[in-house]
C-alpha positions as CSV (number, residue, x, y, z in Angstrom):
1,M,-0.3,-0.2,0.0
2,F,2.7,2.4,1.1
3,R,4.8,1.8,-2.3
4,I,1.5,2.8,-4.5
5,L,1.1,5.7,-2.4
6,R,4.9,6.8,-2.8
7,S,4.4,6.1,-6.6
8,L,1.3,8.1,-6.9
9,K,3.2,11.0,-4.8
10,K,6.2,10.7,-7.4
11,H,4.0,10.8,-10.2
12,I,2.0,14.0,-8.9
13,Q,5.3,15.8,-8.2
14,K,6.6,14.8,-11.6
15,K,3.4,16.6,-13.3
16,I,3.7,19.6,-10.9
17,R,7.4,20.0,-12.0
18,K,6.6,19.6,-15.7
19,R,4.0,22.2,-15.5
20,N,6.5,24.6,-13.8
21,I,9.5,24.0,-16.4
22,D,6.8,25.4,-18.8
23,K,6.4,28.6,-17.1
24,Y,10.1,29.6,-17.5
25,G,11.4,32.0,-20.5
26,S,13.5,28.8,-21.5
27,V,14.9,26.0,-19.8
28,G,17.8,23.6,-21.1
29,K,18.2,20.1,-21.2
30,N,19.1,18.2,-17.9
31,V,17.8,20.8,-15.8
32,L,17.1,19.9,-12.0
33,L,14.7,22.3,-10.3
34,Q,14.3,21.4,-6.6
35,T,12.9,24.9,-5.7
36,T,9.0,25.7,-5.9
37,M,7.4,28.2,-7.9
38,K,6.2,29.9,-4.7
39,N,9.4,31.9,-4.6
40,I,9.8,32.6,-8.1
41,S,8.4,36.0,-9.7
42,R,7.8,36.4,-13.2
43,P,9.4,33.0,-14.3
44,E,8.7,34.1,-18.1
45,N,11.8,36.3,-17.7
46,I,13.9,33.7,-16.3
47,F,16.1,31.7,-18.6
48,L,18.0,28.5,-17.7
49,G,21.0,26.9,-19.8
50,D,21.5,23.1,-19.9
51,Y,22.9,21.2,-17.0
52,V,21.4,23.7,-14.4
53,S,20.8,22.9,-10.8
54,L,18.3,24.9,-8.6
55,G,18.5,24.0,-4.9
56,S,15.5,24.1,-2.7
57,D,14.1,27.4,-1.5
58,I,15.7,29.6,-4.0
59,V,14.0,33.1,-4.5
60,M,14.3,34.6,-7.7
61,Y,12.7,37.9,-8.1
62,A,12.5,38.9,-11.8
63,T,10.1,41.9,-13.1
64,N,8.3,42.8,-16.2
65,Q,11.2,45.0,-17.2
66,S,14.2,42.7,-15.9
67,K,15.3,39.1,-16.4
68,I,17.6,36.7,-14.9
69,I,19.8,34.7,-17.1
70,I,21.7,31.5,-15.8
71,G,24.2,29.9,-18.1
72,D,25.1,26.2,-18.7
73,G,26.3,24.0,-16.0
74,T,25.7,26.5,-13.2
75,I,24.5,25.0,-9.7
76,I,22.8,27.4,-7.4
77,A,22.6,25.9,-3.6
78,P,19.6,26.1,-1.5
79,R,18.5,29.4,-0.2
80,C,20.0,31.7,-2.6
81,K,18.4,34.7,-3.6
82,L,18.6,36.6,-7.0
83,L,16.8,40.0,-7.0
84,T,16.6,42.2,-10.1
85,S,14.7,45.1,-8.2
86,N,15.7,47.5,-5.4
87,H,13.6,50.5,-4.0
88,N,14.6,53.9,-4.8
89,Y,16.2,55.3,-1.5
90,D,18.5,58.3,-2.7
91,T,17.4,61.0,-5.2
92,E,16.7,64.6,-5.2
93,N,13.0,64.0,-5.7
94,L,12.3,61.2,-3.0
95,K,8.7,61.3,-2.0
96,S,9.1,59.3,1.1
97,I,11.5,57.3,3.7
98,P,13.0,55.1,3.7
99,F,12.3,54.7,0.0
100,D,9.4,56.0,-2.3
101,N,7.4,54.0,-4.9
102,I,9.8,53.8,-7.6
103,N,11.5,50.4,-8.4
104,I,15.0,50.4,-9.7
105,V,15.3,47.2,-12.0
106,Q,18.3,45.5,-13.7
107,D,19.2,42.4,-15.1
108,I,21.3,39.6,-13.5
109,T,23.6,37.5,-15.7
110,I,25.4,34.3,-14.3
111,G,27.8,32.8,-16.6
112,E,28.3,29.0,-17.4
113,G,29.9,26.6,-15.0
114,V,29.0,28.9,-12.1
115,W,28.6,27.7,-8.3
116,L,26.7,29.6,-6.1
117,G,27.1,28.3,-2.3
118,D,24.4,28.0,0.2
119,S,22.4,31.4,0.9
120,V,24.3,33.7,-1.4
121,L,22.5,37.2,-2.1
122,V,22.7,38.6,-6.0
123,L,21.5,42.1,-6.2
124,P,20.3,43.9,-9.1
125,G,22.7,44.7,-12.4
126,V,25.1,42.0,-11.4
127,T,26.9,39.9,-13.9
128,I,28.8,36.7,-12.5
129,G,31.6,35.5,-15.1
130,R,31.8,32.4,-16.1
131,G,33.4,29.7,-13.9
132,A,33.0,31.8,-10.9
133,V,32.5,30.5,-7.5
134,I,30.6,32.3,-4.8
135,G,31.2,31.2,-1.1
136,G,28.2,30.4,1.1
137,G,26.4,33.4,2.9
138,S,28.2,36.2,0.3
139,V,26.4,39.2,-0.8
140,V,27.1,39.8,-4.6
141,T,26.6,43.7,-5.0
142,K,28.9,44.2,-7.9
143,D,30.2,42.0,-11.0
144,I,32.5,39.0,-10.6
145,P,35.0,38.2,-13.2
146,D,35.4,35.0,-15.0
147,F,37.2,32.2,-13.1
148,A,37.0,34.3,-9.7
149,I,36.5,32.9,-6.5
150,A,34.6,35.4,-4.3
151,A,33.2,35.5,-0.8
152,G,32.0,37.7,2.0
153,N,29.8,40.8,2.6
154,P,30.1,42.4,-0.1
155,A,31.4,39.6,-2.0
156,R,35.3,40.2,-2.9
157,V,37.6,38.2,-5.2
158,I,40.0,36.2,-3.1
159,K,41.6,34.0,-5.8
160,Y,41.0,32.5,-9.2
161,R,40.4,29.0,-10.5
162,D,42.8,27.3,-13.0
163,K,41.5,28.7,-16.4
164,S,43.1,26.1,-18.6
165,V,41.4,23.2,-16.5
166,F,38.1,24.9,-16.6
167,L,38.3,25.5,-20.3
168,K,39.3,22.0,-21.1
169,L,36.1,20.5,-19.0
170,L,34.2,23.1,-20.8
171,Q,35.2,22.3,-24.3
172,E,34.4,18.5,-23.2
173,K,30.9,19.6,-21.8
174,K,31.6,18.1,-18.7
175,F,29.2,19.8,-16.3
176,Y,28.7,18.4,-13.0
177,R,25.1,17.1,-14.1
178,S,26.1,15.5,-17.3
179,I,28.5,12.9,-15.6
180,D,27.3,9.7,-14.7
181,W,28.9,9.7,-11.1
182,E,27.7,6.4,-10.2
183,S,29.5,4.7,-13.0
184,L,32.6,6.2,-11.6
185,G,32.1,4.9,-8.3
186,G,29.8,7.6,-6.7
187,K,30.9,10.6,-4.8
188,E,34.0,11.3,-3.3
189,F,35.0,12.9,0.1
190,I,38.3,14.6,0.8
191,N,39.4,15.2,4.5
192,K,41.6,18.1,4.3
193,E,43.8,18.4,7.5
C-alpha cells in the first residue's frame, strides 16, 4: 500500500514540476529544479541553460522589465536569492522615507559553470562571470570576473580558478549534471587536514 502511495506521490510531483518548467522563459536540457514556484517571480523572464541545478528554497525575483539569465552548467545551492529590483532611496525627488514607490530594476546574468554556495544573495545589475565560485552566505553587489572565487559581504575576489582546466572541461561539456557519477564509483569525499 505504501509503495503505491509513494509511487502516486512521485507521479504527481513529476507532473507539477513539468507544469512549472513550462512557465520559465526557457529551460535547457537536463535541468534540476528543486525549488518551488512560490518563491519565483515572473518565471517567463528567467532563462535557464543546459545542466543547471537549482537547489531548494531559492528566491528568484524578476520583473516585467528585468530578467535573470543562468548559463549552462551552473549550480545554485539552496536558499540563494537573486533579486532584480531594489527600492529608490536616494534621489533629489525622493517622495518618502525610507524609500518611495519607484523601483530600480536591472538584469542579473550568471555565466556558465558558476557555483553559488548556500544562501548567496545576488543584487540587481550583477553579472557573475563564467567559472566563478561564490562562497556560501556572500552578498554579491558588484560584477564578479570570469574564474574568480569570491566570498564575503560584500563579496570580494579572494583568488582565481585554473582557467586552462576549466576551459578543457568546458570544451568537453563535462558539467556536473552531465556526468554519470555512479558509474565512476559515486561521490568522493576529501578530508583536508
